PAZAPA-4460 file (N, C-alpha, C; in steps of 0.05 Angstrom, whole numbers, plus 32768, in hexadecimal, padded with zeros to 4 digits):
% residues 70
    n_x    n_y    n_z   ca_x   ca_y   ca_z    c_x    c_y    c_z   seq   type   mol
   8011   7FE8   8000   8000   8000   8000   8012   8019   8000     1      M     A
   8006   802F   7FF8   8016   8048   7FF8   800D   805A   800F     2      N     A
   801A   8071   8012   8015   8082   8029   7FF9   808E   8029     3      L     A
   7FEC   8090   8012   7FD1   809B   8011   7FBD   8089   8020     4      T     A
   7FC4   806F   8023   7FB3   805C   8031   7FBB   8058   804E     5      E     A
   7FD0   8065   8057   7FDA   8061   8072   7FC9   8070   8087     6      A     A
   7FC6   8065   809E   7FB7   8071   80B4   7FC9   8085   80C3     7      E     A
   7FC0   809D   80C8   7FD0   80B0   80D7   7FD7   80A6   80F3     8      P     A
   7FEF   80AB   80FB   7FF8   80A4   8116   8005   8089   8118     9      G     A
   8004   8079   8103   8010   805E   8104   802A   805E   80F4    10      I     A
   803F   8053   8101   8059   8052   80F4   805A   803B   80E0    11      E     A
   8063   8040   80C8   8067   802D   80B3   8084   802C   80AB    12      Y     A
   808C   8017   809D   80A7   8015   8091   80A4   8019   8073    13      R     A
   80B6   8029   8068   80B6   802D   804B   80C0   8013   803E    14      I     A
   80B0   8009   802C   80B8   7FF1   801D   80C8   7FF9   8004    15      K     A
   80BE   800D   7FF6   80CC   8017   7FDE   80C0   8031   7FD5    16      E     A
   80CF   803F   7FC5   80C6   8057   7FB8   80C1   8050   7F9B    17      I     A
   80A8   8053   7F92   80A0   804A   7F78   809C   8062   7F66    18      E     A
   80B1   806A   7F58   80AF   8081   7F46   80C5   807E   7F31    19      T     A
   80BF   8088   7F19   80D3   8089   7F04   80E2   80A3   7F04    20      E     A
   80D9   80B6   7F14   80E5   80D1   7F15   80FD   80D1   7F27    21      D     A
   8115   80D3   7F1B   812E   80D1   7F2A   8131   80E9   7F3D    22      E     A
   8128   8101   7F35   8129   8118   7F47   8118   8114   7F60    23      E     A
   8101   8109   7F5D   80EF   8103   7F73   80FC   80EE   7F86    24      L     A
   8108   80DA   7F7A   8116   80C5   7F89   812C   80D2   7F9A    25      N     A
   813C   80E3   7F8E   8152   80F0   7F9C   8148   8102   7FB2    26      E     A
   8132   8111   7FAD   8126   8123   7FC0   811D   8113   7FD9    27      F     A
   810E   80FD   7FD4   8105   80ED   7FEA   811C   80E1   7FFA    28      L     A
   8131   80D9   7FEC   8148   80CE   7FFA   8155   80E3   800C    29      F     A
   8156   80FC   8004   8161   8111   8015   8150   8116   802E    30      T     A
   8136   8110   802C   8124   8112   8043   8127   80FB   8056    31      L     A
   8133   80E5   804C   8135   80CD   805C   8121   80B8   8055    32      G     A
   8113   80BC   803E   80FF   80A9   8035   810C   8094   8023    33      C     A
   8113   807D   802E   811E   8067   801E   8117   804D   802C    34      Y     A
   811A   8037   801F   8112   801D   8029   811C   8017   8045    35      S     A
   810A   800D   8056   8111   8006   8071   810D   801C   8086    36      G     A
   810A   8034   807D   8107   804B   8090   80EA   804D   809A    37      E     A
   80E7   8053   80B4   80CC   8057   80BE   80C0   8072   80B5    38      P     A
   80A6   8072   80B0   8098   808B   80A8   807D   808A   80B5    39      I     A
   8073   80A1   80BE   8059   80A4   80CA   804A   80BB   80BD    40      T     A
   8031   80B6   80B6   8020   80CB   80AD   8015   80D9   80C5    41      V     A
   801C   80F3   80C8   8012   8102   80DF   7FF6   810C   80DB    42      I     A
   7FF0   8116   80C3   7FD5   811F   80BC   7FD2   8121   809E    43      S     A
   7FB8   8120   8096   7FB2   8123   807A   7FA6   813F   8076    44      Q     A
   7FB0   814D   8063   7FA7   8168   805D   7F99   8167   8042    45      L     A
   7F8B   817C   803B   7F7F   817D   8020   7F95   817C   800B    46      R     A
   7F97   8167   7FFD   7FAB   8164   7FE7   7FC6   815C   7FF0    47      G     A
   7FCA   8157   800A   7FE5   814F   8013   7FE5   8141   802D    48      G     A
   7FFD   813A   8037   8001   812B   804F   8018   8137   805F    49      Y     A
   8016   8137   8079   802C   813E   808A   8038   8123   8094    50      V     A
   8051   811E   808F   805E   8105   8096   8076   810A   80A8    51      V     A
   807C   80F7   80B8   8094   80F8   80C9   80A7   80E3   80C0    52      S     A
   80C0   80EC   80B8   80D5   80DA   80AF   80EE   80E2   80BF    53      V     A
   80FB   80CF   80CB   8112   80D4   80DC   810A   80E9   80F1    54      K     A
   8118   80FF   80F2   8111   8114   8106   8103   812C   80FA    55      D     A
   80F9   8129   80E2   80EC   813F   80D4   80CF   813A   80CE    56      G     A
   80C0   8150   80CA   80A5   814F   80C1   80A3   815E   80A6    57      R     A
   8096   8151   8093   8095   815C   8078   8078   815C   806E    58      Y     A
   8072   816F   805D   8058   8170   8050   805D   8166   8033    59      N     A
   8050   8150   802B   8053   8146   8010   8038   8145   8002    60      I     A
   8038   8147   7FE8   801F   8146   7FD9   8017   8129   7FD4    61      D     A
   7FFF   8126   7FC9   7FF4   810C   7FC5   8004   80FB   7FB1    62      R     A
   800F   8107   7F9D   8020   80F9   7F89   8038   80EC   7F96    63      N     A
   8045   80FB   7FA8   805D   80F0   7FB6   8054   80DA   7FC9    64      I     A
   803E   80DE   7FD7   8034   80CA   7FEA   802D   80B0   7FDB    65      A     A
   8023   80B2   7FC3   801D   809A   7FB4   8036   808B   7FAB    66      E     A
   804D   8098   7FA9   8065   808B   7FA1   8074   807D   7FB8    67      A     A
   806C   8083   7FD1   8079   8076   7FE8   8068   805E   7FF1    68      I     A
   8073   8046   7FED   8066   802E   7FF4   806E   8025   8010    69      L     A
   805B   801E   8020   8060   8015   803C   8055   7FF9   8040    70      V     A
***
């Protein structure tokens, strides 16, 4: 499943990043989004999600959330 289906407040492990866009892949890697890392959806906003990765909180849009498989 991807992050759009995740329940807020529950910690998941990233299984993979599913995208053909190399820039997006590199961007997510710099945030700490890569296989094996824990990720938590803090809240869902209109058109986006607030997620916690490592020690940071980030606002990502739906397209990015769909690319992160947990």
